[in-house]
C-alpha positions in Angstrom: 95.7 111.0 94.9 92.2 108.8 95.9 89.3 108.9 98.3 89.0 105.8 99.0 85.6 105.5 98.0 85.3 102.1 95.7 83.5 102.6 92.2 83.5 99.4 90.8 84.7 95.3 91.1 86.9 94.6 88.2 87.9 91.3 86.9 90.9 90.1 86.1 91.4 88.8 82.8 95.6 87.8 82.7 97.9 88.4 85.8 101.2 88.2 86.6 103.9 91.3 85.7 101.8 92.7 83.2 98.1 92.1 84.4 94.8 93.3 82.6 91.4 94.1 84.2 88.0 93.7 82.6 85.4 96.8 83.7 83.9 99.4 82.6 82.9 102.2 85.3 86.9 103.7 85.6 87.2 103.7 82.0 84.8 106.8 81.5 87.9 109.2 81.6 91.0 107.0 81.9 93.6 107.5 78.9 96.8 105.2 78.5 99.2 106.9 81.3 96.4 107.5 83.5 96.1 106.4 87.4 93.6 103.8 88.7 93.8 102.5 92.0 93.8 98.5 91.9 92.9 97.2 95.3 94.1 100.2 96.5 97.4 100.2 94.9 98.1 103.2 92.6 98.9 101.6 88.7 99.5 103.3 85.4 96.5 101.9 82.7 99.5 101.0 79.9 96.6 100.3 77.6 93.0 101.5 77.5 90.6 99.1 75.5 86.2 99.8 75.7 86.2 96.5 78.1 89.2 97.3 80.7 92.7 98.2 80.9 96.5 96.5 81.2 98.9 97.4 83.9 102.4 97.0 84.1 103.3 95.5 88.5 107.0 95.5 89.0 108.5 93.1 91.1 107.8 95.2 94.3 104.6 95.7 94.0 104.1 92.0 93.4 106.1 91.1 96.8 105.0 94.0 99.1 101.1 94.0 97.9 98.2 91.2 96.8 98.3 91.9 93.9 100.9 88.9 92.9 98.6 86.5 94.1 96.0 87.4 91.9 94.6 84.7 89.4 92.5 85.2 86.5 88.9 85.5 87.2 90.0 87.0 90.5 87.6 90.6 91.3 89.2 93.6 92.5 88.4 97.0 94.0 88.9 99.6 91.6 89.0 103.5 91.5 89.9 106.0 89.2 91.8 109.3 91.6 90.5 112.0 92.8 89.8 115.4 90.9 90.6 118.7 91.8 87.5 120.3 93.0 85.6 116.7 94.0 84.1 116.0 97.3 86.7 113.9 99.1 84.0 111.6 100.5 86.3 108.9 102.3 90.1 110.1 103.5 93.4 111.0 101.7 94.5 107.8 99.7 98.2 107.8 97.6 97.5 104.3 96.6 101.1 103.4 98.3 100.1 100.2 100.3 102.6 99.9 103.6 101.7 96.1 103.6 99.7 93.7 104.0 97.0 91.9 106.6 95.5 89.0 107.2 91.5 88.5 107.5 90.7 86.9 111.0 86.6 86.9 110.4 83.7 89.1 109.0 80.4 88.6 110.9 77.4 89.2 110.1 75.2 92.3 112.0 71.9 93.0 112.3 70.5 95.1 109.2 73.1 94.1 106.6 75.8 95.1 108.3 79.0 93.0 108.8 82.2 93.4 111.4 85.1 92.8 109.6 88.4 91.7 111.8 92.4 91.9 110.2 95.6 91.5 111.9 97.5 94.4 111.2 101.6 93.9 111.1 103.3 95.1 113.9 105.2 97.6 112.1 102.1 99.5 110.9 99.8 99.1 114.2 101.5 102.0 115.8 99.0 104.0 113.5 96.1 102.4 113.9 94.1 104.6 116.3 90.4 104.8 117.8 88.2 106.3 115.1 91.4 106.9 112.8 91.1 106.3 108.5 92.8 103.2 107.3 92.4 101.8 104.0 91.5 97.9 103.3 92.3 97.0 99.4 91.6 100.4 98.6 88.1 101.0 100.8 88.7 104.0 103.5 87.6 102.8 107.0 87.3 104.2 109.8 89.0 101.7 112.6 86.7 100.7 115.7 88.3 98.5 118.0 92.2 97.5 118.3 92.9 94.4 120.0 96.9 93.1 120.0 97.5 93.7 116.2 93.8 93.3 115.3 91.7 95.8 113.9 88.0 96.0 113.6 85.6 97.9 111.0 81.7 98.3 110.7 81.5 97.6 107.3 77.4 99.1 106.1 75.5 96.8 103.4 76.8 99.2 100.9 80.3 98.7 101.2 79.8 95.0 101.9 77.8 94.6 98.1 80.1 96.9 96.0 83.8 96.0 97.6 85.3 92.4 97.4 85.2 92.6 101.2 82.3 90.5 100.6 84.5 87.5 99.1 86.8 87.4 101.8 87.6 84.0 103.5 90.4 82.5 105.6 93.6 83.1 103.9 92.7 86.2 102.1 95.5 88.6 102.5 94.1 92.5 102.3 96.3 95.5 101.2 96.8 98.2 104.0 97.6 101.8 103.9 97.8 103.6 106.9 96.5 106.9 107.4 99.1 109.3 105.3 98.7 112.1 108.7 99.8 109.7 111.1 103.3 109.2 109.1 103.9 112.9 108.3 103.1 113.4 112.4 106.2 110.4 113.5 108.5 112.4 111.0 107.8 115.4 112.3 108.1 113.9 116.2 111.5 112.1 115.7 113.4 114.6 113.4 112.8 117.0 117.0 114.0 114.3 118.9 
């Protein structure tokens, strides 16, 4: 389990079905076989070195997330899994991406804040609620606006400076994980009908 609070931006040193990510902070207590969320995707660190880790990407992961589009030099959001007893600063994030969204815009607001808009796939729109949680590239965010499959979220200066959100541009594809609670509620209600 993760919380959607990004600890570090890593840099892809090798891309493809076997990926190498250069980083430091998330390696502090990571061992081989441990999990690391990369752009919100839970991956297994199959080899750990002082300056990064290697992970294997399945065909499913490459096809259903933005990790297949990464190239050498791409920046990625990184987070270690939550430890029992840690504060849950964001929300419950599994690292199981539900789909990808399309970048719409990133507009500057007052005081270093930003307004991010992304187009959510129609199949995921039903999980979006005003003031509900959503994970975009591993970042825990609050849905502030909904309009015809486009969500708007406020980005504070800290999030802008410490995540890859600042790199979004036309054509950017963003991993989306919807709120786990919404999926369980839907399953429960459907099973009762």
